[in-house]
C-alpha positions as a Markdown table, in Angstrom:
| # | Residue | x | y | z |
|---|---|---|---|---|
| 1 | Met | 0.0 | 0.0 | -0.1 |
| 2 | Arg | 1.8 | 3.0 | -1.2 |
| 3 | Trp | 0.0 | 5.6 | 1.3 |
| 4 | Leu | 1.5 | 2.9 | 3.9 |
| 5 | Asp | 5.3 | 3.2 | 2.4 |
| 6 | Gly | 4.6 | 7.2 | 2.6 |
| 7 | Ile | 3.4 | 7.4 | 6.1 |
| 8 | Thr | 6.5 | 5.4 | 7.1 |
| 9 | Asp | 9.1 | 7.5 | 4.7 |
| 10 | Ser | 7.5 | 10.6 | 6.8 |
| 11 | Met | 8.6 | 9.0 | 9.9 |
| 12 | Asp | 11.7 | 7.9 | 9.5 |
| 13 | Met | 12.6 | 11.7 | 7.7 |
| 14 | Ser | 10.9 | 13.5 | 10.8 |
| 15 | Leu | 12.9 | 11.0 | 13.0 |
| 16 | Ser | 16.4 | 11.6 | 11.4 |
| 17 | Ala | 16.0 | 14.8 | 11.1 |
| 18 | Val | 16.9 | 15.4 | 15.1 |
| 19 | Gly | 19.5 | 12.7 | 14.9 |
| 20 | Tyr | 17.5 | 10.1 | 16.3 |
| 21 | Glu | 17.6 | 6.3 | 14.8 |
| 22 | Pro | 14.6 | 4.4 | 16.1 |
| 23 | Pro | 14.6 | 0.6 | 16.6 |
| 24 | Pro | 12.2 | -1.4 | 13.9 |
| 25 | Thr | 10.0 | -2.5 | 16.3 |
| 26 | Met | 9.6 | 0.7 | 17.9 |
| 27 | Leu | 8.5 | 2.2 | 14.7 |
| 28 | Ser | 6.4 | -0.7 | 13.6 |
| 29 | Phe | 4.5 | 0.1 | 17.3 |
| 30 | Ala | 4.0 | 3.6 | 16.8 |
| 31 | Leu | 3.0 | 2.8 | 12.8 |
| 32 | Phe | 0.7 | 0.6 | 13.7 |
| 33 | Gly | -0.7 | 2.1 | 16.7 |
| 34 | Gly | -1.3 | 5.5 | 14.9 |
| 35 | Leu | -3.5 | 3.3 | 12.3 |
| 36 | Phe | -5.5 | 1.8 | 15.1 |
| 37 | Val | -6.5 | 5.3 | 16.0 |
| 38 | Leu | -7.3 | 6.5 | 12.6 |
| 39 | Ile | -9.4 | 3.3 | 12.1 |
| 40 | Gly | -11.3 | 4.0 | 14.9 |
| 41 | Thr | -11.8 | 7.6 | 14.4 |
| 42 | Ser | -12.8 | 6.9 | 11.3 |
| 43 | Arg | -15.4 | 4.4 | 12.2 |
| 44 | Gly | -17.1 | 7.1 | 14.8 |
| 45 | Ser | -17.8 | 7.6 | 18.4 |
| 46 | His | -20.6 | 5.6 | 19.5 |
| 47 | Ser | -22.0 | 5.6 | 23.1 |
| 48 | Phe | -23.2 | 2.4 | 24.3 |
| 49 | Thr | -27.4 | 2.6 | 23.5 |
| 50 | His | -30.2 | 0.1 | 24.2 |
| 51 | Thr | -29.3 | -1.6 | 21.0 |
| 52 | Met | -26.2 | -3.1 | 22.1 |
| 53 | Ser | -25.9 | -7.0 | 23.3 |
| 54 | Pro | -26.4 | -7.0 | 27.1 |
| 55 | Arg | -24.5 | -10.4 | 26.7 |
| 56 | Leu | -21.1 | -8.6 | 25.5 |
| 57 | His | -21.8 | -5.2 | 27.4 |
| 58 | Phe | -23.6 | -6.0 | 30.6 |
| 59 | Arg | -21.3 | -4.1 | 32.8 |
| 60 | Leu | -21.6 | -1.2 | 31.4 |
| 61 | Tyr | -25.3 | -1.4 | 29.6 |
| 62 | His | -27.8 | 0.7 | 32.5 |
| 63 | Gly | -30.7 | 1.5 | 29.7 |
| 64 | Cys | -31.8 | 5.0 | 30.0 |
| 65 | Tyr | -32.9 | 5.5 | 33.3 |
| 66 | Gly | -30.0 | 6.1 | 35.4 |
| 67 | Asp | -27.1 | 3.7 | 36.9 |
| 68 | Val | -28.0 | 1.8 | 39.5 |
| 69 | Met | -24.6 | 1.0 | 40.6 |
| 70 | Ile | -24.0 | 4.6 | 41.4 |
| 71 | Met | -27.3 | 5.0 | 43.3 |
| 72 | Glu | -27.0 | 5.5 | 46.9 |
| 73 | Thr | -29.4 | 3.1 | 48.8 |
| 74 | Pro | -29.2 | 1.8 | 52.4 |
| 75 | Gly | -31.2 | -1.5 | 51.3 |
| 76 | Ile | -33.9 | -3.0 | 53.5 |
| 77 | Pro | -34.7 | -0.5 | 56.5 |
| 78 | Cys | -33.8 | -2.1 | 59.7 |
| 79 | Asp | -35.9 | -1.2 | 62.7 |
| 80 | Asn | -37.4 | -3.4 | 65.8 |
| 81 | Thr | -38.8 | -6.1 | 63.8 |
| 82 | Arg | -36.1 | -6.6 | 61.5 |
| 83 | Met | -32.8 | -6.4 | 62.9 |
| 84 | Ile | -30.9 | -8.8 | 61.1 |
| 85 | Ala | -32.4 | -9.6 | 57.6 |
| 86 | Cys | -31.9 | -5.6 | 56.8 |
| 87 | Gly | -29.6 | -3.1 | 55.3 |
| 88 | Ile | -27.7 | -4.0 | 52.3 |
| 89 | Arg | -26.7 | -7.5 | 53.4 |
| 90 | Gly | -30.3 | -8.2 | 54.0 |
| 91 | Ser | -30.9 | -7.1 | 50.4 |
| 92 | Glu | -28.4 | -9.0 | 49.3 |
| 93 | Met | -29.5 | -12.2 | 51.1 |
| 94 | Phe | -33.0 | -12.3 | 49.6 |
| 95 | Ala | -31.5 | -11.4 | 45.9 |
| 96 | Glu | -28.9 | -14.8 | 46.5 |
| 97 | Met | -31.9 | -16.9 | 47.4 |
| 98 | Asp | -33.9 | -16.0 | 44.6 |
| 99 | Leu | -30.9 | -16.2 | 41.8 |
| 100 | Lys | -31.4 | -19.4 | 40.7 |
| 101 | Ala | -34.8 | -19.0 | 40.1 |
| 102 | Leu | -33.8 | -15.6 | 37.9 |
| 103 | Gln | -31.2 | -17.3 | 36.1 |
| 104 | Ser | -33.9 | -19.1 | 34.0 |
| 105 | Tyr | -35.5 | -15.9 | 33.0 |
| 106 | Gln | -31.9 | -14.0 | 32.3 |
| 107 | Ile | -32.1 | -14.4 | 28.4 |
| 108 | Leu | -35.9 | -13.3 | 28.5 |
| 109 | Ile | -35.0 | -10.4 | 31.3 |
| 110 | Lys | -32.0 | -8.9 | 28.8 |
| 111 | Glu | -34.5 | -9.1 | 26.2 |
| 112 | Ile | -37.1 | -6.9 | 27.5 |
| 113 | Gly | -34.4 | -4.8 | 29.1 |
| 114 | Leu | -33.1 | -3.5 | 25.9 |
| 115 | Arg | -36.6 | -3.4 | 24.2 |
| 116 | His | -37.7 | -0.9 | 26.9 |
| 117 | Cys | -33.8 | 0.6 | 27.4 |
| 118 | Val | -34.1 | -0.4 | 31.1 |
| 119 | Asp | -31.3 | -2.0 | 32.8 |
| 120 | Pro | -32.1 | -6.0 | 33.2 |
| 121 | Ala | -30.8 | -5.9 | 36.5 |
| 122 | Leu | -33.6 | -3.6 | 37.8 |
| 123 | Ile | -36.1 | -6.0 | 36.1 |
| 124 | Ala | -34.4 | -8.6 | 37.8 |
| 125 | Ala | -34.5 | -6.8 | 41.2 |
| 126 | Ile | -38.3 | -5.8 | 40.8 |
| 127 | Ile | -39.0 | -9.9 | 40.3 |
| 128 | Ser | -37.1 | -11.1 | 43.0 |
| 129 | Arg | -39.0 | -8.7 | 45.4 |
| 130 | Glu | -42.3 | -9.1 | 44.1 |
| 131 | Ser | -42.4 | -12.6 | 43.6 |
| 132 | His | -39.2 | -14.1 | 44.5 |
| 133 | Gly | -38.7 | -15.1 | 41.0 |
| 134 | Gly | -42.2 | -16.6 | 40.9 |
| 135 | Thr | -41.3 | -19.6 | 43.5 |
| 136 | Ile | -44.2 | -18.2 | 45.6 |
| 137 | Leu | -47.2 | -17.8 | 43.0 |
| 138 | Leu | -50.2 | -19.9 | 42.9 |
| 139 | Asp | -50.6 | -20.3 | 38.8 |
| 140 | Gly | -48.9 | -17.0 | 38.8 |
| 141 | Trp | -51.3 | -15.7 | 41.5 |
| 142 | Asp | -50.3 | -14.1 | 44.8 |
| 143 | His | -52.1 | -15.4 | 48.2 |
| 144 | Thr | -54.9 | -12.9 | 47.3 |
| 145 | Gly | -55.6 | -14.0 | 44.1 |
| 146 | Leu | -55.1 | -10.1 | 43.0 |
| 147 | Lys | -51.6 | -9.6 | 41.5 |
| 148 | Phe | -50.4 | -11.6 | 38.6 |
| 149 | Gly | -47.2 | -12.5 | 37.2 |
| 150 | Leu | -43.3 | -12.3 | 37.9 |
| 151 | Met | -43.7 | -8.4 | 38.3 |
| 152 | Gln | -47.1 | -8.9 | 40.3 |
| 153 | Leu | -49.3 | -6.5 | 38.4 |
| 154 | Asp | -52.3 | -5.7 | 40.1 |
| 155 | Lys | -56.0 | -6.6 | 38.3 |
| 156 | Lys | -57.7 | -3.8 | 39.9 |
| 157 | Ile | -55.4 | -1.3 | 38.5 |
| 158 | His | -54.3 | -3.1 | 35.0 |
| 159 | His | -55.4 | -5.9 | 32.6 |
| 160 | Pro | -52.7 | -8.3 | 33.1 |
| 161 | Val | -51.6 | -10.2 | 29.6 |
| 162 | Gly | -49.7 | -13.4 | 28.3 |
| 163 | Thr | -49.0 | -16.2 | 31.1 |
| 164 | Trp | -47.5 | -15.3 | 34.4 |
| 165 | Asp | -43.9 | -15.9 | 33.3 |
| 166 | Gly | -43.7 | -15.1 | 29.9 |
| 167 | Lys | -42.6 | -12.3 | 27.3 |
| 168 | Glu | -46.1 | -10.9 | 26.9 |
| 169 | His | -46.1 | -10.1 | 30.6 |
| 170 | Leu | -42.9 | -9.0 | 31.0 |
| 171 | Leu | -43.3 | -6.6 | 28.0 |
| 172 | Gln | -46.4 | -5.3 | 29.7 |
| 173 | Ala | -45.0 | -5.0 | 33.4 |
| 174 | Val | -41.6 | -3.1 | 32.0 |
| 175 | Gly | -43.8 | -1.0 | 30.1 |
| 176 | Ile | -45.9 | -0.2 | 32.9 |
| 177 | Leu | -42.5 | 0.8 | 34.8 |
| 178 | Thr | -41.0 | 3.1 | 32.1 |
| 179 | Asp | -44.3 | 4.9 | 31.7 |
| 180 | Ser | -44.5 | 5.3 | 35.6 |
| 181 | Ile | -40.8 | 6.7 | 35.3 |
| 182 | Lys | -41.5 | 9.1 | 32.5 |
| 183 | Ala | -44.6 | 10.4 | 34.4 |
| 184 | Ile | -42.5 | 11.1 | 37.4 |
| 185 | Gln | -40.0 | 12.9 | 35.2 |
| 186 | Lys | -42.8 | 14.9 | 33.7 |
| 187 | Lys | -44.3 | 15.8 | 36.8 |
| 188 | Phe | -41.0 | 16.7 | 38.7 |
| 189 | Pro | -38.9 | 18.0 | 36.0 |
| 190 | Ser | -36.0 | 19.6 | 38.6 |
| 191 | Trp | -35.3 | 16.0 | 40.3 |
| 192 | Ser | -32.3 | 14.3 | 39.6 |
| 193 | Val | -32.1 | 10.9 | 37.6 |
| 194 | Ala | -31.8 | 8.9 | 40.8 |
| 195 | Gln | -34.9 | 10.7 | 42.0 |
| 196 | His | -36.9 | 10.1 | 39.1 |
| 197 | Leu | -36.0 | 6.4 | 39.2 |
| 198 | Lys | -36.8 | 6.1 | 42.6 |
| 199 | Gly | -40.2 | 7.9 | 42.2 |
| 200 | Gly | -40.8 | 5.6 | 38.9 |
| 201 | Leu | -40.3 | 2.5 | 41.1 |
| 202 | Ser | -42.8 | 3.8 | 43.7 |
| 203 | Ala | -45.1 | 4.8 | 41.2 |
| 204 | Phe | -45.0 | 1.2 | 39.6 |
| 205 | Lys | -46.0 | 0.2 | 42.9 |
| 206 | Ser | -48.6 | 2.4 | 44.4 |
| 207 | Gly | -49.3 | 4.9 | 41.6 |
| 208 | Thr | -48.3 | 8.2 | 40.2 |
| 209 | Glu | -51.0 | 9.9 | 41.9 |
| 210 | Ala | -49.7 | 8.8 | 45.4 |
| 211 | Ile | -46.4 | 10.7 | 44.8 |
| 212 | Ala | -46.8 | 14.5 | 45.6 |
| 213 | Thr | -43.1 | 15.2 | 47.2 |
| 214 | Ser | -39.9 | 13.1 | 47.2 |
| 215 | Ala | -41.1 | 12.2 | 50.7 |
| 216 | Asp | -44.1 | 9.9 | 49.3 |
| 217 | Ile | -41.6 | 7.6 | 47.6 |
| 218 | Gln | -41.6 | 4.5 | 49.5 |
| 219 | Ala | -38.4 | 3.8 | 50.7 |
| 220 | Asp | -38.5 | 0.5 | 52.0 |
| 221 | Tyr | -39.7 | -0.9 | 48.7 |
| 222 | Val | -37.4 | 1.4 | 46.8 |
| 223 | Asn | -34.1 | 0.7 | 48.3 |
| 224 | Asp | -34.2 | -2.8 | 48.6 |
| 225 | Val | -35.2 | -3.1 | 44.9 |
| 226 | Leu | -32.1 | -1.3 | 44.4 |
| 227 | Ala | -29.8 | -3.0 | 46.4 |
| 228 | Arg | -30.8 | -5.9 | 44.8 |
| 229 | Ala | -30.4 | -4.7 | 41.5 |
| 230 | Lys | -26.4 | -3.9 | 42.1 |
| 231 | Phe | -26.4 | -7.6 | 43.6 |
| 232 | Tyr | -27.5 | -8.9 | 40.0 |
| 233 | Lys | -25.6 | -6.2 | 38.1 |
| 234 | Lys | -22.4 | -7.8 | 39.4 |
| 235 | Arg | -24.1 | -11.6 | 38.3 |
| 236 | Gly | -24.5 | -11.0 | 34.9 |
| 237 | Phe | -27.7 | -9.0 | 34.7 |
């Protein structure tokens, strides 16, 4: 390639002009290092988006609603009734108990996460909190017969679709979650990214109308979910 020879000759002339003769290996390294930069630049710089494969970039992918790994959370609140299974360790303990059940849904969770631009670890955390990966459900319903599916949609508020552990259910449930987050973003435009996500999680649980100020965010639920999400993020979700 003549243009490559030209680059090499130019480098030799420039270095000879200052009285320095570089070793061949150093020249080759510099040349191909420069080519790597040029090729990379010519292809453009693209930030990671929700179209990327989560299997290849799961540690970098966090969707459109903030990075859960940098959000502060104390985990499950500790009080007189919960002195042991509380805090970050308490949340991680429950998340670990549900890990095996959730791993069977991992591919589906990642697919749904990409579709809705939501961190798969966050979806896994909600499923863990709501239904322990489906292990406590009876034909997809909770013990009251009011909440359905892995993410426990209340039939009094929503009209659950699909099978309790299928793609259609998760698409619907995660769609409701993103709608909740967007509603909070619109309602409180001055809030931070973390507040929007926390408010959206709380709204997913209790409805947007239940949140008038940041004090209305369900700290118990939200902090536990975020702590579990961090746990699952470190395990490939």
